[in-house]
TORVO-957877 format. One record per residue: x, y, z of N, C-alpha, C in turn; residue in three letters. Coordinates in steps of 0.05 Angstrom, whole numbers, padded with zeros to 5 digits, always signed. Example, Ala and Ser with C-alpha at 12.3 -4.5 7.8 and 13.67 -1.06 7.14 Angstrom:
BEGIN
+00264-00114+00156+00246-00090+00156+00264-00066+00156Ala
+00257-00045+00142+00273-00021+00143+00258+00001+00157Ser
***
This chain:
BEGIN
+00016-00024+00000+00000+00000+00000+00017+00026+00000Met
+00042+00024+00010+00059+00049+00010+00064+00059-00018Glu
+00069+00041-00037+00074+00050-00064+00048+00062-00076Ala
+00025+00050-00069+00000+00061-00079-00005+00088-00067Ala
+00002+00092-00041-00002+00118-00029+00016+00140-00042Ser
+00041+00133-00048+00058+00152-00062+00046+00159-00089Arg
+00035+00139-00102+00023+00144-00128+00000+00163-00126Phe
-00016+00161-00104-00038+00179-00100-00029+00208-00098Val
-00008+00213-00083+00003+00241-00080+00013+00251-00107Ser
+00027+00235-00122+00037+00243-00148+00014+00248-00167Glu
-00007+00232-00165-00030+00235-00183-00045+00261-00177Ser
-00047+00268-00152-00060+00293-00145-00045+00317-00156Leu
-00018+00316-00155-00002+00337-00165-00007+00341-00195Ala
-00009+00319-00210-00014+00320-00239-00042+00330-00244Arg
-00061+00322-00228-00089+00331-00232-00091+00361-00226Ala
-00079+00370-00205-00079+00398-00198-00067+00415-00220Leu
-00045+00405-00232-00032+00420-00254-00050+00423-00278Ala
-00070+00406-00281-00090+00409-00303-00113+00427-00294Leu
-00125+00420-00271-00150+00432-00263-00148+00461-00254Val
-00128+00467-00237-00126+00494-00226-00123+00515-00248Val
-00105+00512-00267-00103+00532-00289-00128+00533-00306Pro
-00145+00513-00305-00169+00513-00321-00194+00521-00305Ala
-00190+00533-00282-00213+00541-00266-00231+00562-00280Leu
-00219+00578-00298-00236+00597-00313-00256+00582-00330Asp
-00249+00559-00341-00267+00543-00357-00288+00530-00339Ile
-00280+00519-00317-00298+00505-00299-00318+00523-00286Leu
-00311+00548-00281-00328+00566-00267-00349+00580-00284Arg
-00346+00579-00310-00365+00593-00328-00381+00574-00344Glu
-00406+00571-00337-00424+00553-00351-00438+00567-00374Arg
-00433+00559-00399-00446+00572-00421-00476+00569-00420Pro
-00491+00591-00423-00520+00589-00423-00533+00608-00443Asp
-00517+00618-00463-00529+00634-00484-00514+00628-00510Ser
-00524+00639-00532-00511+00634-00557-00485+00649-00560Lys
-00480+00669-00543-00456+00685-00544-00433+00668-00532Glu
-00409+00670-00544-00387+00654-00534-00379+00663-00506Ser
-00374+00644-00488-00366+00652-00461-00338+00665-00460Pro
-00333+00678-00439-00308+00693-00436-00283+00675-00440Asp
-00285+00651-00428-00261+00634-00430-00255+00626-00459Phe
-00276+00623-00475-00271+00616-00503-00257+00639-00518Cys
-00266+00663-00513-00254+00686-00526-00225+00690-00516Glu
-00221+00689-00490-00194+00694-00478-00174+00673-00487Ala
-00183+00648-00490-00165+00626-00497-00163+00621-00527Arg
-00179+00635-00543-00177+00632-00572-00191+00607-00582Gly
-00212+00598-00568-00226+00573-00576-00251+00580-00593Tyr
-00261+00604-00591-00288+00610-00602-00291+00604-00632Ala
-00273+00614-00648-00276+00611-00677-00275+00581-00685Ala
-00257+00566-00672-00255+00537-00678-00281+00523-00670Phe
-00292+00528-00647-00316+00514-00638-00340+00523-00654Leu
-00342+00548-00661-00364+00558-00677-00365+00545-00704Arg
-00342+00538-00715-00340+00527-00742-00344+00497-00743Ala
-00346+00484-00720-00349+00454-00720-00374+00446-00736Leu
-00371+00427-00754-00395+00417-00769-00412+00401-00749Ala
-00438+00399-00756-00457+00386-00738-00449+00357-00733Asp
-00440+00343-00755-00434+00315-00751-00409+00312-00733Asp
-00390+00330-00735-00366+00329-00718-00373+00337-00689Glu
-00391+00355-00686-00401+00362-00659-00413+00337-00646Leu
-00429+00323-00660-00441+00298-00649-00420+00278-00642Ala
-00399+00275-00658-00378+00256-00651-00362+00265-00626Arg
-00358+00291-00624-00344+00301-00600-00360+00296-00575Cys
-00386+00299-00577-00403+00294-00554-00404+00264-00547Glu
-00403+00247-00567-00405+00218-00562-00379+00206-00552Ala
-00357+00215-00565-00330+00204-00559-00314+00220-00539Glu
-00322+00245-00536-00306+00264-00519-00288+00281-00536Gly
-00288+00307-00531-00272+00325-00547-00242+00318-00545Leu
-00233+00309-00522-00205+00303-00519-00196+00281-00538Ala
-00213+00262-00543-00206+00240-00561-00206+00249-00590Ala
-00222+00269-00597-00225+00278-00625-00205+00299-00632Arg
-00195+00315-00613-00178+00338-00620-00154+00332-00637Leu
-00139+00310-00632-00116+00305-00649-00122+00302-00679Pro
-00148+00296-00685-00156+00291-00713-00170+00315-00726Met
-00173+00337-00710-00189+00359-00721-00170+00381-00731Leu
-00173+00388-00757-00157+00409-00769-00165+00436-00757Ala
-00145+00452-00751-00150+00479-00741-00154+00481-00712Gly
-00152+00459-00697-00156+00460-00668-00133+00477-00656Ala
-00140+00496-00638-00119+00512-00625-00100+00494-00610Pro
-00073+00499-00613-00054+00481-00599-00058+00480-00569Pro
-00066+00502-00557-00070+00501-00527-00094+00484-00520Ser
-00114+00482-00537-00137+00465-00532-00129+00436-00536Leu
-00113+00430-00556-00103+00403-00561-00086+00394-00537Val
-00070+00411-00526-00054+00404-00503-00071+00400-00478Glu
-00092+00416-00475-00111+00412-00453-00124+00385-00455Leu
-00131+00377-00479-00144+00351-00483-00124+00329-00477Gly
-00099+00332-00485-00079+00311-00479-00076+00307-00449Arg
-00075+00330-00434-00072+00328-00405-00097+00317-00392Ala
-00120+00323-00403-00145+00312-00393-00146+00282-00396Ala
-00137+00272-00418-00137+00242-00422-00117+00230-00403Arg
-00095+00242-00398-00075+00232-00380-00086+00230-00351Glu
-00098+00251-00342-00110+00251-00315-00133+00231-00313Val
-00149+00229-00333-00171+00210-00333-00162+00181-00330Ser
-00138+00176-00339-00127+00148-00338-00113+00142-00311Ala
-00112+00161-00292-00096+00157-00268-00107+00135-00249Leu
-00133+00134-00243-00142+00113-00224-00136+00085-00234Pro
-00128+00068-00215-00124+00040-00223-00151+00027-00227Glu
-00151+00005-00242-00176-00010-00247-00176-00036-00230Arg
-00196-00040-00214-00199-00065-00200-00210-00086-00219Leu
-00212-00110-00209-00222-00133-00226-00248-00126-00239Ala
-00249-00130-00265-00274-00124-00280-00297-00141-00272Ala
-00291-00166-00265-00312-00185-00257-00309-00191-00227Thr
-00330-00184-00211-00328-00189-00182-00326-00218-00176Pro
-00311-00225-00155-00309-00252-00146-00335-00260-00131Gly
-00347-00241-00117-00372-00246-00103-00395-00245-00123Thr
-00412-00264-00121-00437-00264-00137-00461-00267-00119Arg
-00479-00248-00120-00502-00248-00103-00526-00259-00117Leu
-00543-00272-00102-00570-00279-00112-00587-00254-00110Asp
-00594-00243-00133-00607-00216-00133-00636-00218-00126Arg
-00644-00205-00103-00673-00204-00097-00686-00183-00115Pro
-00712-00185-00117-00727-00166-00134-00724-00137-00126Arg
-00719-00133-00100-00717-00105-00090-00691-00091-00099Ser
-00672-00105-00110-00646-00094-00118-00643-00096-00148Ile
-00637-00074-00162-00633-00075-00191-00608-00090-00198Ser
-00606-00098-00223-00582-00111-00233-00558-00093-00230Glu
-00560-00067-00237-00538-00049-00234-00529-00046-00206Arg
-00548-00044-00187-00541-00041-00159-00528-00066-00149Lys
-00537-00089-00158-00525-00115-00150-00496-00116-00158Thr
-00489-00108-00182-00462-00108-00191-00444-00090-00174Arg
-00455-00067-00166-00440-00048-00149-00435-00060-00122Gln
-00455-00073-00110-00452-00085-00084-00431-00107-00085Leu
-00432-00124-00105-00412-00145-00108-00384-00134-00109Glu
-00380-00114-00126-00353-00103-00130-00343-00090-00104Ala
-00360-00075-00090-00351-00061-00066-00345-00082-00044Leu
-00361-00102-00041-00356-00123-00021-00329-00136-00026Leu
-00322-00141-00051-00296-00152-00058-00274-00132-00051Asp
-00278-00107-00057-00257-00086-00053-00251-00082-00024Ala
-00271-00084-00006-00266-00078+00022-00259-00102+00039Val
-00259-00126+00026-00257-00151+00042-00232-00151+00061Glu
-00208-00143+00052-00185-00144+00071-00190-00126+00095Pro
-00201-00102+00091-00207-00084+00114-00229-00095+00131Met
-00250-00106+00118-00273-00116+00133-00265-00139+00151Ala
-00247-00156+00141-00239-00180+00156-00224-00173+00182Arg
-00211-00150+00182-00196-00142+00207-00212-00122+00224Arg
-00235-00113+00214-00251-00095+00230-00268-00109+00251Ala
-00274-00095+00273-00292-00106+00292-00321-00099+00284Arg
-00324-00076+00271-00351-00066+00264-00349-00052+00237Arg
-00370-00054+00221-00373-00040+00196-00394-00019+00199Ile
-00388+00006+00193-00407+00028+00195-00412+00039+00167Val
-00437+00036+00158-00445+00044+00132-00460+00071+00134Asp
-00447+00092+00124-00458+00119+00126-00474+00126+00101Val
-00499+00134+00106-00518+00139+00083-00527+00112+00073Gly
-00537+00095+00091-00542+00067+00085-00567+00062+00067Ala
-00585+00082+00065-00609+00078+00049-00626+00056+00061Gly
-00633+00036+00044-00648+00013+00054-00631-00009+00065Arg
-00605-00004+00067-00587-00021+00082-00577-00046+00068Gly
-00577-00046+00041-00569-00070+00027-00539-00076+00033His
-00522-00056+00030-00493-00061+00035-00489-00069+00065Phe
-00502-00055+00083-00498-00060+00112-00505-00090+00117Thr
-00527-00098+00108-00537-00125+00113-00519-00146+00100Arg
-00511-00141+00075-00494-00161+00061-00467-00163+00074Leu
-00455-00139+00082-00429-00140+00095-00430-00154+00121Ala
-00451-00151+00137-00454-00165+00162-00454-00195+00158Ala
-00468-00204+00138-00471-00232+00132-00445-00244+00120Glu
-00433-00230+00101-00410-00240+00086-00385-00241+00104Met
-00382-00221+00121-00357-00219+00138-00362-00228+00167Phe
-00387-00235+00173-00394-00244+00200-00385-00223+00221Asp
-00394-00198+00216-00386-00175+00233-00412-00160+00241Arg
-00410-00146+00264-00431-00127+00270-00429-00105+00250Asp
-00452-00095+00240-00453-00074+00221-00475-00054+00229Ala
-00469-00029+00227-00489-00008+00233-00493+00009+00208Val
-00519+00012+00201-00526+00029+00179-00537+00056+00189Gly
-00524+00078+00181-00533+00104+00189-00548+00117+00166Ile
-00572+00126+00171-00589+00138+00150-00607+00159+00163Glu
-00610+00182+00149-00626+00204+00160-00656+00202+00156Arg
-00664+00185+00137-00693+00183+00131-00705+00160+00148Glu
-00723+00167+00167-00735+00146+00184-00749+00123+00169Pro
-00762+00130+00146-00776+00109+00131-00756+00088+00120Gln
-00733+00098+00111-00713+00079+00101-00701+00062+00123Arg
-00697+00074+00147-00687+00059+00169-00707+00037+00177Val
-00732+00044+00177-00753+00024+00183-00752+00001+00164Glu
-00751+00007+00138-00750-00014+00117-00724-00030+00120Ala
-00701-00017+00125-00676-00032+00128-00676-00050+00152Ala
-00689-00041+00174-00690-00057+00198-00706-00082+00194Ser
-00728-00080+00178-00744-00103+00172-00728-00123+00155Ile
-00715-00113+00135-00699-00131+00117-00675-00143+00132Leu
-00665-00130+00153-00642-00139+00167-00647-00157+00191Gly
-00672-00163+00196-00679-00181+00219-00664-00207+00216Arg
-00653-00216+00239-00639-00242+00239-00610-00240+00231Gly
-00600-00216+00225-00572-00213+00217-00558-00196+00239Thr
-00532-00192+00235-00517-00176+00254-00518-00146+00246Arg
-00536-00139+00229-00539-00111+00220-00560-00097+00236Ala
-00555-00072+00244-00576-00055+00257-00574-00028+00244Arg
-00596-00013+00248-00598+00013+00233-00607+00035+00252Phe
-00596+00059+00248-00603+00081+00265-00609+00106+00249Val
-00627+00122+00259-00633+00148+00246-00613+00168+00255Val
-00598+00179+00236-00578+00200+00243-00571+00215+00218Leu
-00571+00241+00220-00563+00258+00197-00532+00262+00199Asp
-00518+00248+00182-00489+00249+00185-00476+00276+00178Ala
-00491+00294+00166-00481+00321+00161-00486+00340+00185Leu
-00505+00333+00202-00512+00350+00224-00505+00339+00251Arg
-00507+00312+00254-00502+00299+00280-00474+00288+00281Asp
-00465+00283+00305-00438+00272+00309-00436+00243+00301Ser
-00416+00236+00286-00410+00208+00280-00385+00200+00296Ile
-00388+00179+00312-00366+00170+00329-00356+00143+00318Val
-00332+00143+00306-00320+00119+00297-00299+00110+00318Phe
-00295+00083+00319-00274+00072+00335-00251+00063+00317Ser
-00226+00061+00328-00203+00054+00311-00206+00027+00297Pro
-00222+00009+00309-00225-00017+00296-00251-00019+00279Asp
-00262+00004+00271-00285+00004+00253-00275+00005+00224Asp
-00292-00002+00206-00289+00003+00177-00312+00022+00170Leu
-00306+00047+00163-00326+00066+00155-00330+00065+00125Ala
-00355+00062+00116-00361+00058+00088-00382+00078+00079Val
-00378+00090+00055-00397+00107+00043-00401+00099+00014Gly
-00423+00086+00007-00428+00078-00020-00445+00100-00033Leu
-00433+00116-00050-00445+00139-00063-00454+00159-00043His
-00435+00166-00026-00439+00188-00007-00436+00215-00022Ala
-00457+00230-00023-00457+00254-00040-00444+00278-00028Cys
-00430+00293-00044-00420+00320-00037-00407+00322-00010Gly
-00419+00339+00007-00408+00344+00034-00406+00320+00051Ser
-00424+00300+00046-00423+00276+00062-00397+00261+00058Leu
-00388+00260+00033-00362+00247+00027-00339+00260+00042Gly
-00338+00286+00042-00317+00301+00057-00319+00295+00087Asp
-00344+00296+00097-00348+00291+00126-00339+00263+00134Arg
-00345+00244+00117-00337+00216+00123-00306+00213+00125Leu
-00292+00226+00106-00263+00225+00107-00252+00237+00132Val
-00262+00261+00139-00252+00275+00163-00258+00260+00189Leu
-00283+00250+00191-00290+00236+00216-00276+00210+00219Glu
-00272+00195+00197-00257+00170+00199-00228+00175+00207Ala
-00216+00197+00196-00188+00202+00202-00184+00211+00231Ser
-00205+00220+00245-00203+00228+00273-00201+00203+00291Arg
-00212+00180+00282-00212+00157+00300-00184+00146+00306Ala
-00166+00141+00288-00171+00137+00259-00179+00109+00254Pro
-00196+00105+00233-00204+00078+00225-00202+00075+00195Cys
-00203+00051+00185-00203+00046+00157-00228+00058+00144Asp
-00226+00065+00119-00248+00078+00105-00249+00070+00076Val
-00274+00066+00066-00279+00060+00038-00301+00079+00029Ala
-00295+00095+00009-00314+00116+00000-00317+00115-00030Leu
-00342+00112-00039-00348+00116-00068-00366+00141-00069Val
-00355+00162-00080-00369+00188-00079-00389+00191-00103Ser
-00406+00211-00100-00426+00216-00120-00436+00244-00117Cys
-00447+00256-00139-00461+00282-00137-00445+00302-00121Cys
-00421+00309-00131-00403+00326-00116-00415+00354-00111Leu
-00435+00362-00127-00446+00389-00123-00465+00391-00099Gln
-00471+00369-00086-00489+00370-00063-00473+00378-00038Lys
-00468+00404-00036-00452+00415-00015-00468+00435+00001Ile
-00459+00441+00025-00473+00460+00043-00471+00489+00033Asp
-00447+00497+00025-00443+00525+00018-00441+00529-00012Gly
-00433+00553-00021-00431+00558-00050-00407+00546-00063Pro
-00387+00537-00048-00363+00525-00059-00351+00504-00041Ser
-00335+00487-00052-00322+00466-00036-00293+00474-00031Arg
-00285+00474-00006-00258+00479+00002-00242+00452+00002Glu
-00217+00452-00006-00202+00427-00007-00196+00416+00021Pro
-00192+00390+00022-00186+00377+00048-00156+00374+00052Leu
-00141+00370+00031-00112+00364+00033-00097+00390+00033Ser
-00074+00390+00047-00056+00413+00047-00046+00419+00018Ala
-00041+00398+00003-00031+00401-00024-00051+00416-00042Ala
-00077+00409-00040-00097+00422-00056-00103+00450-00046Ala
-00101+00454-00019-00104+00481-00008-00082+00500-00019Gln
-00058+00490-00019-00035+00506-00029-00039+00513-00058Ala
-00051+00495-00074-00055+00500-00102-00079+00518-00108Ala
-00096+00522-00088-00120+00539-00092-00143+00526-00104Gly
-00147+00500-00098-00169+00485-00110-00195+00490-00095Leu
-00207+00513-00100-00233+00520-00089-00253+00518-00112Val
-00273+00500-00110-00291+00494-00132-00320+00502-00126Leu
-00331+00520-00141-00359+00528-00137-00378+00505-00143Pro
-00402+00506-00131-00421+00485-00135-00427+00479-00164Arg
-00429+00500-00180-00435+00497-00208-00414+00481-00223Glu
-00388+00486-00216-00367+00470-00228-00368+00441-00219Ala
-00374+00436-00194-00376+00409-00184-00397+00393-00198Leu
-00419+00406-00206-00441+00392-00220-00432+00382-00247Gly
-00412+00394-00258-00401+00385-00284-00391+00356-00283Leu
-00382+00347-00259-00371+00321-00256-00390+00298-00262Ser
-00416+00305-00264-00436+00284-00270-00438+00278-00300Asn
-00425+00294-00316-00426+00289-00345-00409+00265-00353Leu
-00418+00251-00373-00402+00229-00385-00406+00230-00415Thr
-00385+00222-00430-00387+00221-00459-00392+00192-00467Ser
-00417+00186-00473-00425+00158-00480-00449+00160-00499Arg
-00449+00144-00521-00472+00143-00538-00496+00131-00523Leu
-00490+00111-00507-00511+00098-00491-00505+00102-00462Val
-00521+00118-00448-00516+00124-00420-00527+00102-00402Gly
-00521+00104-00377-00532+00084-00358-00562+00087-00355Val
-00572+00112-00354-00600+00116-00350-00614+00124-00376Glu
-00599+00136-00394-00612+00146-00419-00590+00148-00441Ala
-00599+00148-00466-00580+00151-00488-00569+00180-00489Ser
-00548+00184-00504-00537+00210-00507-00558+00229-00520Leu
-00573+00218-00540-00593+00235-00552-00614+00244-00532Ala
-00622+00226-00515-00642+00233-00494-00631+00253-00474Glu
-00605+00250-00467-00593+00269-00449-00591+00297-00461Met
-00584+00298-00487-00582+00324-00501-00610+00337-00503Leu
-00630+00320-00508-00657+00331-00509-00666+00343-00482Ala
-00658+00329-00461-00665+00338-00434-00651+00365-00428Ala
-00625+00367-00436-00611+00392-00433-00624+00415-00449Arg
-00633+00409-00473-00647+00429-00489-00672+00438-00476Lys
-00687+00419-00464-00712+00427-00450-00706+00444-00426His
-00684+00438-00412-00676+00454-00388-00669+00483-00397Arg
-00655+00485-00419-00648+00512-00428-00673+00528-00436His
-00691+00515-00450-00716+00528-00457-00732+00537-00432Ala
-00732+00520-00412-00745+00527-00386-00732+00551-00374Leu
-00706+00552-00374-00692+00575-00362-00700+00601-00377Ala
-00702+00599-00403-00710+00623-00419-00738+00632-00411Arg
-00756+00612-00408-00784+00619-00401-00785+00632-00374Leu
-00771+00621-00354-00772+00632-00327-00761+00660-00327Leu
-00739+00664-00341-00727+00691-00341-00746+00711-00354Arg
-00760+00702-00376-00780+00719-00389-00803+00726-00370Ala
-00808+00709-00351-00829+00714-00331-00819+00731-00308Arg
-00793+00739-00309-00782+00756-00288-00769+00741-00265Gly
-00765+00715-00268-00752+00699-00247-00722+00700-00251Val
-00708+00710-00231-00679+00712-00232-00667+00685-00224Ala
-00654+00671-00242-00642+00645-00236-00614+00643-00247Ile
-00597+00631-00232-00570+00625-00242-00571+00599-00259Ala
-00551+00594-00276-00551+00570-00292-00554+00545-00274Pro
-00573+00528-00281-00577+00503-00266-00600+00505-00246Gly
-00607+00530-00238-00628+00533-00217-00656+00530-00228Glu
-00659+00528-00254-00685+00524-00266-00699+00498-00256Glu
-00682+00479-00248-00693+00453-00240-00696+00450-00210Met
-00693+00472-00195-00695+00470-00166-00722+00459-00158Arg
-00721+00438-00142-00746+00425-00132-00758+00405-00151Gly
-00744+00400-00174-00754+00381-00194-00733+00360-00199Ile
-00741+00335-00199-00722+00313-00205-00711+00317-00233Asn
-00685+00315-00236-00672+00320-00262-00682+00303-00284Arg
-00692+00279-00278-00703+00261-00298-00728+00272-00312Arg
-00741+00291-00298-00765+00302-00309-00759+00319-00335Arg
-00734+00327-00338-00727+00342-00362-00731+00327-00387Ala
-00733+00301-00385-00737+00284-00410-00766+00286-00419Arg
-00784+00297-00403-00812+00296-00410-00821+00317-00429Glu
-00804+00336-00435-00811+00358-00453-00817+00384-00438Gly
-00816+00406-00453-00818+00432-00440-00846+00437-00428Leu
-00867+00427-00440-00894+00431-00429-00896+00421-00400Gly
-00889+00395-00396-00891+00384-00369-00871+00397-00350Glu
-00848+00403-00360-00827+00415-00343-00836+00443-00334Leu
-00846+00459-00353-00855+00486-00346-00878+00486-00326Ala
-00896+00467-00330-00919+00465-00311-00909+00461-00283Ala
-00890+00443-00279-00879+00438-00252-00864+00462-00241Arg
-00846+00474-00258-00829+00496-00248-00846+00520-00241Ala
-00866+00527-00257-00882+00550-00252-00900+00546-00227Leu
-00911+00522-00224-00927+00516-00201-00911+00518-00175Ala
-00886+00508-00176-00869+00510-00152-00864+00539-00144Leu
-00864+00557-00164-00858+00585-00158-00884+00602-00155Arg
-00907+00588-00155-00932+00602-00151-00940+00620-00175Gly
-00931+00612-00199-00936+00628-00223-00957+00615-00240Leu
-00970+00631-00257-00991+00620-00275-00979+00601-00295Ala
-00995+00581-00304-00985+00562-00324-00976+00576-00350Pro
-00958+00563-00364-00949+00574-00390-00970+00572-00411Ala
-00972+00591-00428-00990+00590-00451-00978+00573-00473Thr
-00994+00565-00492-00984+00550-00515-00964+00566-00530Thr
-00970+00592-00533-00951+00610-00548-00924+00612-00534Ala
-00924+00613-00507-00899+00614-00492-00883+00589-00497Glu
-00896+00566-00495-00882+00541-00499-00869+00540-00527Ile
-00885+00547-00547-00874+00546-00575-00851+00566-00578Arg
-00853+00590-00567-00832+00610-00570-00806+00600-00558Glu
-00808+00591-00533-00783+00584-00519-00772+00557-00529His
-00788+00540-00539-00778+00516-00551-00762+00523-00576Glu
-00773+00540-00593-00761+00547-00619-00735+00563-00614Ala
-00737+00585-00599-00714+00602-00595-00693+00587-00578Glu
-00702+00571-00559-00683+00556-00542-00667+00536-00558Gly
-00680+00523-00578-00666+00503-00594-00644+00516-00610Ala
-00649+00540-00621-00628+00554-00636-00604+00561-00618Ile
-00610+00572-00594-00589+00579-00575-00574+00554-00566Glu
-00589+00533-00561-00576+00508-00550-00556+00496-00570Phe
-00562+00499-00596-00543+00489-00616-00516+00502-00613Asp
-00515+00528-00606-00489+00541-00602-00478+00534-00574Arg
-00495+00532-00554-00485+00525-00527-00472+00498-00527Ile
-00482+00479-00543-00469+00453-00544-00439+00455-00552Arg
-00433+00474-00570-00405+00477-00578-00389+00490-00556Arg
-00400+00511-00543-00385+00524-00521-00380+00505-00497Trp
-00398+00485-00494-00396+00467-00472-00374+00446-00475Thr
-00364+00441-00499-00345+00419-00503-00320+00421-00486Leu
-00307+00444-00484-00283+00444-00467-00289+00438-00438Pro
-00311+00447-00427-00319+00441-00400-00324+00412-00396Arg
-00339+00400-00415-00346+00372-00413-00320+00355-00414Ala
-00300+00364-00428-00275+00349-00430-00261+00348-00402Met
-00267+00367-00385-00255+00368-00359-00272+00354-00337Leu
-00295+00343-00344-00313+00331-00325-00300+00309-00309Ala
-00290+00289-00322-00278+00266-00308-00253+00275-00293Arg
-00234+00290-00305-00211+00300-00290-00219+00315-00264Pro
-00241+00331-00266-00250+00345-00242-00258+00326-00220Leu
-00274+00306-00227-00283+00286-00208-00259+00272-00195Glu
-00240+00264-00212-00216+00250-00203-00200+00268-00184Ile
-00198+00293-00190-00183+00312-00173-00195+00314-00145Thr
-00221+00315-00143-00234+00317-00117-00230+00291-00101Val
-00232+00268-00115-00227+00242-00102-00198+00240-00092Val
-00180+00249-00109-00151+00248-00101-00146+00267-00078Leu
-00159+00290-00077-00156+00309-00055-00164+00296-00029Asp
-00186+00281-00029-00195+00267-00005-00175+00245+00003Arg
-00165+00230-00017-00146+00209-00011-00120+00220+00000Ala
-00110+00242-00011-00086+00254-00001-00090+00266+00027Val
-00114+00276+00033-00120+00286+00060-00117+00263+00080Ala
-00125+00239+00072-00121+00216+00089-00091+00210+00092Leu
-00077+00210+00069-00048+00204+00069-00033+00224+00087Glu
-00041+00249+00087-00028+00269+00104-00033+00264+00133Glu
-00053+00248+00139-00059+00241+00167-00048+00213+00174Arg
-00030+00203+00158-00016+00178+00163-00028+00153+00150Gly
-00048+00156+00134-00060+00133+00121-00043+00124+00097Tyr
-00048+00099+00088-00041+00091+00061-00067+00089+00045Thr
-00067+00098+00021-00092+00101+00006-00089+00092-00023Ala
-00111+00082-00033-00113+00076-00062-00137+00090-00073Arg
-00135+00098-00098-00158+00108-00113-00162+00090-00137Val
-00185+00079-00140-00190+00059-00161-00218+00061-00172Ala
-00221+00052-00197-00247+00048-00209-00257+00021-00199Glu
-00277+00022-00182-00286-00003-00169-00309-00016-00183Val
-00323-00002-00200-00345-00013-00216-00339-00009-00246Phe
-00352-00025-00262-00352-00019-00291-00370+00005-00296Ala
-00364+00021-00316-00380+00045-00322-00408+00038-00329Ala
-00413+00014-00339-00440+00005-00345-00457+00002-00321Glu
-00445-00003-00297-00460-00005-00272-00466+00023-00262Ala
-00446+00041-00263-00450+00070-00258-00424+00084-00264Thr
-00426+00108-00278-00402+00123-00283-00390+00135-00258Pro
-00405+00136-00236-00394+00146-00210-00382+00122-00196Arg
-00358+00115-00205-00346+00089-00197-00319+00092-00184Asn
-00312+00116-00175-00285+00120-00163-00286+00115-00133Leu
-00269+00098-00124-00268+00090-00095-00242+00099-00083Ala
-00243+00108-00058-00220+00111-00041-00219+00088-00021Ile
-00197+00074-00019-00193+00052+00000-00170+00061+00018Leu
-00176+00069+00042-00156+00080+00060-00152+00063+00085Gly
-00126+00055+00089-00119+00040+00113-00108+00059+00133Glu
-00120+00058+00157-00112+00076+00179-00085+00069+00190Ala
-00070+00089+00200-00044+00083+00213-00048+00066+00237Pro
-00029+00047+00242-00031+00029+00265-00006+00031+00281Arg
-00009+00029+00308+00014+00029+00325+00025+00056+00329Gly
***
């Protein structure tokens, strides 16, 4: 693990060398047909504006970084940015593609979720075998908690803030060494013991940071698979590691949300075409709301609405958004206007978005490495690895941290 830990520190340095100088790109979300400031300042605008529609579609499907070496007229600085993005994206090690553990899948667990549980159980096995207790933070309905208790013959505690989920998990966990408690891990104290294994399977945003810090205070072993980095308490995320603090890695919520993007023709939940259509509907909704006098920052048009609703079309989306704000329903003329004008604007926005989308995976990796190095600075040995196949979920980066002993 010592060699792996050194590799983590070196990897963070390489990731910071890419991401920090590109903060101007990450901080400015294009939301109009006019080229954003970073495109003008960096000399990208003319090249992106001239991209043919078929090449634009290929860049979205394969990733701009993969296409840049083949595109005539690409600015050299953009080509170099793409090369560095590919390099950083390749940093995490890959664990076994096929899990050794195979679960009999109950109806209550999807096939994708089952594959994730199998892979994480395999990944944490060495730490789980030496732990006295496994603490699953953000346990949901307790699938991992229950399976870990059974597989490793250990006491396991599932922490979850929603009482209904705790009740359901407790029913499913009867007869096992798993128990469940209602606790808001972002508001209430979490007390780990040195012989615990702290686990967070898709611990979102601030919860992932909190888990790392609380585990390191014990200190105890920790396994974290992060998700939804933008779900933070404040307007920006402060770095955990001294190395990232020194580099100035302060990331606004809007930039963190970029980490959810993936370049895939067929997504886990929807195809690329469906995801693009949803983004177009969201842009049209933002236009409509602003025309109604609602002041919103980019991304706020969906506040209070599940992001999957954007696939339903502007009519359904506008009805929900306006009702939430106590405004009158949209007229047919409004819907037609903002659909038509929004589609024209969105065609240009797709081009301006390409450099930011290219940095999505490196951004996610940088945050995960920051957490891993924060553990390393506290005496841990740590690994950062892709623990699931992307087909199970693109949010597949795990930190496996062994606490200092003796």
